[in-house]
C-alpha positions in Angstrom: 12.0 5.8 -16.8 8.8 4.1 -17.8 8.9 1.1 -15.1 8.8 3.1 -12.4 6.2 5.4 -13.3 3.8 2.5 -13.6 5.3 0.8 -10.3 4.5 4.8 -8.0 0.9 4.5 -9.9 0.0 0.8 -9.1 1.4 1.7 -5.6 -1.1 4.8 -5.2 -4.5 3.1 -6.6 -3.2 0.3 -4.0 -2.8 2.7 -0.9 -6.4 4.4 -2.4 -8.3 1.7 -2.5 -6.7 0.0 0.7 -7.3 3.3 2.6 -11.1 3.0 1.4 -11.6 0.3 2.5 -9.1 0.0 6.5 -11.2 3.4 6.7 -14.9 4.0 5.5 -17.8 2.7 7.3 -19.4 -0.6 6.3 -22.3 1.3 4.9 -20.0 3.3 1.9 -18.3 -0.3 1.3 -21.8 -2.3 0.3 -23.5 1.0 -1.0 -20.3 1.1 -3.0 -20.9 -2.3 -4.6 -18.7 -5.1 -2.8 -20.6 -7.6 -1.3 -23.2 -7.6 1.8 -22.9 -10.2 3.0 -18.8 -9.5 4.4 -18.5 -8.3 7.9 -16.6 -5.1 8.0 -13.1 -7.0 9.9 -12.6 -8.6 7.1 -13.1 -5.3 4.6 -10.6 -3.4 7.0 -7.6 -6.3 7.6 -8.1 -7.1 3.5 -7.5 -2.6 3.6 -5.3 -2.4 5.7 -2.8 -6.1 4.1 -3.5 -3.3 0.7 -2.1 -0.4 2.5 0.8 -1.9 3.6 1.6 -3.7 0.2 1.4 -0.5 -2.2 3.9 1.3 1.2 5.9 -1.4 0.2 6.6 -0.4 -3.7 6.3 2.7 -2.5 8.9 3.1 -0.6 11.2 0.0 -2.2 10.1 1.7 -5.9 11.4 5.0 -4.6 14.8 3.0 -3.4 14.1 5.2 -0.3 15.6 2.0 2.2 18.7 3.0 1.0 22.0 2.6 3.3 24.0 5.6 2.5 27.6 4.7 1.0 29.7 6.1 3.8 27.6 4.1 6.4 27.6 0.7 4.2 31.1 1.2 3.9 31.8 1.4 7.7 29.2 -1.7 8.2 31.4 -3.9 5.6 34.4 -3.2 7.3 
C-alpha cells in the first residue's frame, strides 16, 4: 500500500511540473530560475512529455485500464 502512495505522489508532482512547463509563459520559466538560453518550445515539449509520463504512472498505478473479468473471459474464448 505504501508503494502505491509513493507512486501517486511522484505522478502528481511530475504532473504539476509538466503543467508548469507546458502552459506557463516563457518569462515565468526564466523568472523561476530555468535556463534563459533554452527556447520556450523546448520547455513546452518537455512539459508535455512530463504530463504524459505522469498520467501514465497515475493510470497504471490505480489500475484504471483493467478489463472487467466478464469481458476478459469473453475475449479469451
